[in-house]
N, C-alpha and C positions, 0 to 999 in steps of 0.2 A: 516355608521358614510358618512360622504360627507366632500368635501375639504370648510375651513370656509370660509365666503365671503370673508377675509382680515386680514390680515396682517401687523401691527407695524415695520418696520427698525430699527435697529439698527447698527450704524457706529464703527464699532472693534477700526476704526484706520491706517491713512496709515504705517503706519513703525510695526501692529500686524502680523502676519504671522503667519498660520497653516503648523507645521512641517510631521503632521501624516495625512494627508485626509481620516480617516474612523470615524464615529461613537463611538469611543470610545475616541473624543477631547470633547462632549458636554456630560452636564447631565442634567435633569428634571428640576434641578434648571435654568437651562439656562445661565450656569458658560462653558466659553468656555479655553482648554489651550492655548497655543502658546507661542510667543517668541515675544523681542522687542529689535531690533538694535542700540547698543549705538555707534549715532553719523552718521549713516550708514554704522557702521563696524561687519559683522556676524562676525568678532573672536570677537566680544564683546559681544556678544546679550543675554541676562537675559530671565529665563524662566517667566511669566509673567500669570494672568486668570482675563479674561474678565468676573464681575457682574453688572449688573443693571446698564450700564454707567459706572461703574472705573474699572480701572487695577489696581491688587496688584502685586507686584514683589513677587514672591516665592523664588527666592534666596537668604534666610537669610544669606550665606556663608558665602557669600559678600568678597570671597577668591581674594586677584590679582594678577592680569596677569590669570584673567580667562573669560569663561565665561558655559551660559546653557541655554536649549532648552528643552522648553514642549511637551509633548509627548504625554502624554493620562492626562485623569481624569473622577475620582470615583464617585459617587450618593451624598457621604460627602464632596467635592471640595476639595481633594485630589489631588496632582499633581503626576504623576510621569516623568522623559526624564533624558534628560542624562549630566553631568557636566564635560567641559570641564578645569583641571588646567595644566600652562602650554601654551609654544605655540604651535600652530600646526601642527610646525614637529620634536620635542620633546617631548610634553605636554602628558598629560594622559584622557583617557576619563570612568568615571562612572556615572554608570546608581544610579540618586538618587530618591527619594519621599521625597516632602515637605509636610505641612500643612497651611503652609502660616508663621506659626508662629515657626515651627522645620524642619531643613533643612537637611534631613542621605543622605548622599555617603553611598550609598552600597555596597562598593566596586565592587571585579572581579572575577573569580578561578582562583584558584590556588595562583595567586599574586595578589598585590595591584599596582603593577606597570604593570597590564595586562590590556586592555579596556576591558567595557561592555557597552551594547549599548541596552536601553530602545526598548519595543515595549507597553504594556498595562502594565493597574492597575484594580483592579476588587474593588469591593464596600465592602471587607474586606482589602482593602490596598496592596493586590498580589499586586506583581512584576516582570512583567517578560521579558526578552528580548535577549541578546546573552553575551554571551566571551566569548575571550582567555581561553584556556586549559592547562593548566599546563603553561609548556615553550615553547611549542611551537606555529604555526601559525593554529595550530588547532580553531575552534568554534564552544562551548557550547552551547545551549541551557539553562537558565536556570528561576528560579521561589525563590523571598526574602520577607520575610517577614519584614523586615522593619531592619533585627538580623543577620539573613542568611539568605547566599544567596547557594541556592542546583542545585548541574549539573545536571542537567536532561538527561544525557548522550545521548547517539544516538542508529543507527538502527546496529544491527549487528556487531560493534567495535564503543572503543574506540575514532581509530581512524577518523571516520567516523566525517563528519560535521552537525549540527543538527540551528536552526533555531525555536524562539516561537514567533507567531503568533500573538496569543488570548485565553485572559481566560476567564472562566463564577464564572459564585459568587462563584459556592461551591468550585472553586479553579483549577478545569480542566482546562489542560495544549491543544492547538494544535501548529501544526507546520511543518516542513518540516526540512527531513533526509536523507542522504544520502546513499543509502541501499545497500544491502551485499562486493561489492570489491569499491561503493562508485563511478560506474559510471551511476545509477539513482538514483533516488532523490522518495520518499516517505512519503506524511503523517502518521502523526504520533500523534495520543491521549496518555497524561501524568496524570497518579494520582497518585501524590505520590512520591516516584523516579519507579515508573514502565512505560515503555516507551514503548508504542501497535504499531505494524506498523497500517496501516488499508488498508499497499496495493495497486492498483493497479483497471483497469478497465482491462479488458482484458488479462494481467498475468501478475505474479509476475516484469514480466523486464520492462512494463510499467512505465509510472513519471506517480507522481501524485503529490497534493500541495493541502493542507488547506490554506480556510479563512479565517472560519468562527466558532465558538461553537455557543449554547444557552445553556437557562438554565439545559435544558435535558440532555445533554451533544452530542445529535445531530453535527454533524462536516458536514460542505461543503466546496466546493470548485475545483477543474477540473481533470483532468486526461486523460492521452490518453488511447484510446480504444482498440488500432491497428488499426484503420481508421485515426481516429481527433480526438483533444480535446471535451469530454461532463464535464458540471459541473456533479458532484456529489455528494450524500447526503449517511452520516454513523453513524451507529449506533453505532459505535467501534465495532462491527464484520461483519456487512454488509455492503460490498461497493455498492450503488445504480444507476443506470448510470440513471440522469434523460431527456437523450437526448437533442436534438433541433427540433429549431423552422423550419417549413417546410417540411425537412426530415432528416435522421438517419444522412448524410456525414454530416451537416451541424456540425459549433464548437459552443461551447457552455462552459459556466464560470458561477459560482454562487460567491457572494462575501457577500451576506448578508442573515442569519436566521433570525427571531424573536423566541421566547417565545413557540408560536403554532406552528413551524416547517414551516412555511411559508418559503420559502427559490426567494430571487431574485438574478438577473443575468442581464447578457446579449449576444442571440444568433445569429449566424449567420443570414439572411433575406434574399434571393436573393444574391445582389452584395454590401450588408446592412448589420446594425446589430441593433435588436432592442432588446429592457430592455424584461425583461420573468420576469412572474408569476407563482413560483410553489408550489403547495396548498396540496402536500402529492401523489397529484392522474395525475395531467392536468399540464403542459405546455401553460401558458395564454398568444401569444404576447398581451405586453400593446402596443403596438403601438407607432407613432411616433406625432409632434407636429407636422411636415407639410407633404404631402405627397409625391415632387418631392422630397427634401433629404432624407425624408425618414430614419432618423438612430436615437438612439438613446440606452439611458446605462442606467441601475441602479443602486443606490451610497449605498439606506441603508435601512430598511424599521424597522418598531416603529411595539410593541408590539400592536397596534390596525389595523395592517396591510395600513399604509398608506406606500407608495413607493414614496422617492426622487429618484432627478439623473439630466442626460443633452438632452436635444436633439437640434437635427438639426435645425435650421429654414434657414437657408439661404446656401449659400456656403460653405462659413465660418464662418459661427457666429452659437450660440448656446443656449439654456436658458435653466434656471432650471425649472425643472417639479413634479410634485405633483401627486397624484396616487392613492383616496382615495378610500377605498371599496364599496361605498353606488355610485362612478360616474362613468361615462359609458367612458371616457378616459381622457386619459392624459391633467394636467392643467397648463400652461404657469403662473410659478409664478409671474410673471410681470405684470399680469393683475391681482393680487390679494396685489397688493403692497396699501396699506393707507397713507404715508406720505410721502415719498422719490421721488420727481419729480428730472426727470436725473438720476438714478438710475437704472441700467439695470444690473439683476441676469444672468451669464451664467452656471454655474451648480451648484447644491444644494449636499451637500455632506454628513449628516449625519442630522438626524435628532430623536429627542430625543420623548420619552412615553407621557412629557407633551404637546410637538408638536413642543414645538420649531425646528425650522431649520436654521441651517447654509451653507451661500451660499455664492461662491464669487461672484465679484459685481466688477463694473469697477469703481468703488468706493475702493475697497481694501474688507474683509474680514466684513460680515454681518450675528447680527444676526433676525433671522424673529421670530417676538410672535403673537399665534394667537388674534385673537379681543376674549376679553369677553359672554362668551355665556351663556343663561342658563342654568344650567345641564340638563341632563336628566334623569328617572329617574334611579332609584337608589334604592340596597338592603341599612341597613343599615352596616357599614366594623368593624366589631367584635375582640376587641381583645382577652388577654389568657382566660380564666379565672381561678383566686384566691382564695383559701379555707386555713381555719386552719387547715386541715390534717397535720400529721395522727394525729386522733382524736378519745374517749372512747367510747366505743355501750353507748346509754346512754344520749350522752351531741350533743350539738344542731351541725351541719354542717353550718357553716354561707358561703357562698357563695358571689364574686363580679365580673361584668368586663367591661370593658371603651368599649364604643362604640362611632362611628361618620357618619355622614349624609354628601352629599356632597349637598343635597335636604336640610337648613339648614331650611324652613318651619314647615318640619316632624315633627309630632307626633310622640312620638313612647309606641309600649306596650312588656310584654313580659311575657315568658310561660318558668316556671323550669320545668324538669324534671327529675326523679329519678327514677332509674334502682329498681325496687321493693318498690318502694315505694312512686308512685304516681306520678300529681306534684301540685304548686304554681305556684302559679300570682309571676311576680319578683317585685317588686317597682323600680321605673323607675324617675330615676335625667337627664332631660335633660342640650344639655351642653350650656353652655352659656361661650363667650367671644372664648379662647382659649383651655377653660376647657370642656375635652371630655364629653359626658353624660354614667350616670353610675346603669346597674341592679343590686339590690343585692338580697338574696333569705336563708333562712335557714331550716332546714328537719335534721329528727331524726333517727338513722341510732340503730334496736335494736338486728343486731346482725350482727359481725366482719365480714370483707371483704370488696371486693375492686368494687367498683361500678362506673358507669356511669352517670354523670351526666351531663344535657344539658342546654343552654338556648337559649329560638330562640327568638327574636329581629323581630316587625311588626312595619314598619310604617302605616301613614296613608295613605297611598295610598297603601295595603298592600300587597308590598314586605316585605319576611321576608329574614333568614340570621341567620343562630344556628353554634354554639361552643358546643363543648363535649373535657369532662375529666375522665379520674378515679378518684374517691378518697377515701382514704383509713382510714377505718374504725378496731381499731382492740379492741378484751375483752382483759384484761391483766388478766381475769381469767377463760378464757377458756383454756387453757395448751399448751405447748410446744411438742418441737418438736428437735428431735436430731441423727443421724447418723456417719455411718462408712463404708468408704470401699473405692471397685474403679469402674471407667467406661470404659470403652473405648472409648477415645477419637474422634470424628467422623472427617473426612472429610470440610475444611468451619471450624470450631470451632476457631481455634488459628488463632488470625487473619494479625500474626508478616508473616505467611506463612501456608498458605490454605491449600497448602499442607498435612499438618504436622496430622501423625495419631500414637494414642498409647493407652499406657492405662495412667490410671490418678488418680489419691486417693483423698481422701473426709475423711475428719471428722469435725461432729460440732457440737454447739447443742447450742441453742435459746428459750431463756424465761424469763417470769416475773418476777420479786421480789414485795412482798408483798408494794402495796403502789407506784410505778415508771410507769412512763407514756411512757421512754424508756424496752426494754426486753435487757437484757444482754447476757453474752457465750463466743466461739470465735468457729472460724472459719478457715481450711484450704484445702487451695486444691490447689494440684503439677500435674501440667504437664512436665515431666522431660525431651519427646521425643520436646519440646518450648522450654522449657529452662521458666517453668514459676508458682513462688511459690507466692500464695498469703495466705495472713493474715491478718486476720479484730477479735478483737474484739469493736465495736465504730462498733452501730446496731442505727435504727432512730427507727422502727415499726417491727411490728410481725402479721397475719395477720392465724390463724387456723380453719377450718374449712372441718368437713368430714371427708376424705382422703388428703387434700392437708394440704401444708404448706407452708409463704410464709413469707419472712423477706428481708427486706434493709438495710444496711450499708455503712460504708465509710472501706479500709485497702487499704496494699500495695502491690506493688508487688516486689520478691528479696528486701522484705527491704525500698521498697523508693519509696517515690511517694505518691501521693492522688489520691485510686481511687475507686466507685462508682458498689455496688452491688448489685445486686437480685438476694435470690437463695431460688429455686421452691423445692420442695422435697414430693413424692406421696407417701404415706406404702399403698401398696400393698393387704396385710390384710383386711385393714379397709372395702376394696370394696368388697373384694372375697378369701377367704384363699385360699391359690394359689396364689395368683397375683403379677409379679414383683414391684418390688417399681422401682420407678426414681428419678433420679435426674437430677435435671438442676441448670447452675450456669451462670450470667452475667456479664463480668465485661466491666467500660467503665470509660473512660476521658475526663476532655474537658479542648480538644483545647482552647487556646486561640487565637492563629493569628485567623483564619478561624472563632472562636466561636458558636463551634460544638459540639458534642457529637461520639468521636468515638468511638467503641466496638472495644475494647483488644481481650478478648473470648466468643464466648455465644457455648454452646453445642447443643442448642435449631435450628436444621439445616428445621424438619419441622415447617415452624409458622402457621401451619392452626391447630395444635395441640394445641398453649400454651392455660393456661386458661382453660384446661381440666384436666380429670389425666390418659388422654395418653400424656400431655408434659415431659420433658425432654426423658434422655436416659435411658437405663433399665441394672440394676448394674449386675457390672458381682460377685462381690463379694460383701459380708457386710449386710449391712439393712438398712433401716430406720424405727424409731419409730416415730407415730404421737399420742400426748397423749395427749386424750380432754377429762377433769375434769369434 
């Protein structure tokens, strides 16, 4: 990828202000989070969202004698920021979330009379920031799902202070906290309510500060290493010193990391500073726009590896720059403006994955949009396979998948691969208008089991993409399974406390009644040490084959909730006389706030054994009987 030949420029307005100058204020739609003053009075500001030439007031609460400021925006256009209620000497400030129709006051930790302040929002709508904690003056990092504000605590002691800096799509939070007796600061990463100390370079008495986190949970920032401050990269366990340009005695700091793990920041370079790019092995000097004054700072990087920032061109003049992976050097963005006479770009602070750039100019804040280009050849993007399973043996399994292609002129073919059942051509319906393309197919299985189904879509240029899923084929006449006994629940099985081990008892039966398309029976699993009592009498399907039986359904834990489960039973005597029986149960629930499935219990610690006769834990007592009719 090289830098586009030109950008169109949209002025966001003389009164539009960016509260937080980082990538979190710009999304792929070109929407920007900010604020507009009321008659020039910042105490009466309102949070606004810019989009396609229009400004939308996001402060729908419109409380008298209040003000609001936008601090971040997610992919859906939902904004987060701060809402000030009352005057600045006696009022209170709370974090808020707004989609432009509904604005929610997120409250504060401890008491509604405490202040809370927003830092960022992720694509699931989770908001992070910091809030006064309890009735004192201690500040703690928080995460809010829009209903509940969760105190993320602090390192070593609740009397220490912490602040949240960034959050990724899965809800991992990074920030900084006082460490030990509060005399130093360490970067942290928080998952749920567990705050992990990321440590520091050199030794634990040194200071570290996190600045960003990517989708994989990699964290970047800067840390004192005993000699100087250096940029670091942490995977949550190990903090790696990224070094500095020139020599190890120079200072460096990281400000952003993309989904591929590319890191950008700035480093001492002789008597000045230069932007750098770290690719996992090497720190590369990105140079500067002008050799005499020779100074540059990186501010952001997108998923394509495009870097933006600022570079000095004269003693007191800086220009916005961009560096794309295919460019030999950084480019002054002022040389790429298509419709902006008199506009001078001083600094670029954010770049979206779609290529929008947010920059500060002599006319105020501006949004740059890359000129349209012919899309590069790319394979079709496939959705998830849908199927009419679970399905009885001998009945046709009907499957379908949607696809899209940036190259709208492409014509597509498709091939379905059925595990143990050959292949068949897919029936392709090309995309029309806004409707995606579809591929359908059908096959019939004559034996019960879990089968992998894959579809491969190929365009007219020969580029292909594939997606797979398992389908369930059951045989209501094949047999049933019953069992009772106990296992030693291994460490890591109970997700509420993975250190917990001990005896877990079980009893179950699952079978098809005559003419039924769903099995019946009861399942009970008790792990007393973990406080878990699971019960189900609601099954979806049962598959019996060889020595294994597997069934799925829903149930409750301790008499409450709705939990899905999958039970796998292995009858050892059907393998060879004297072979031990095995038992596995996986229990999970769907978390609406993060739109993800969360595992509550799973005694299958070694994933490599899943799907084989070694799946599950050997019984400590009792037996399992798989009956094949």
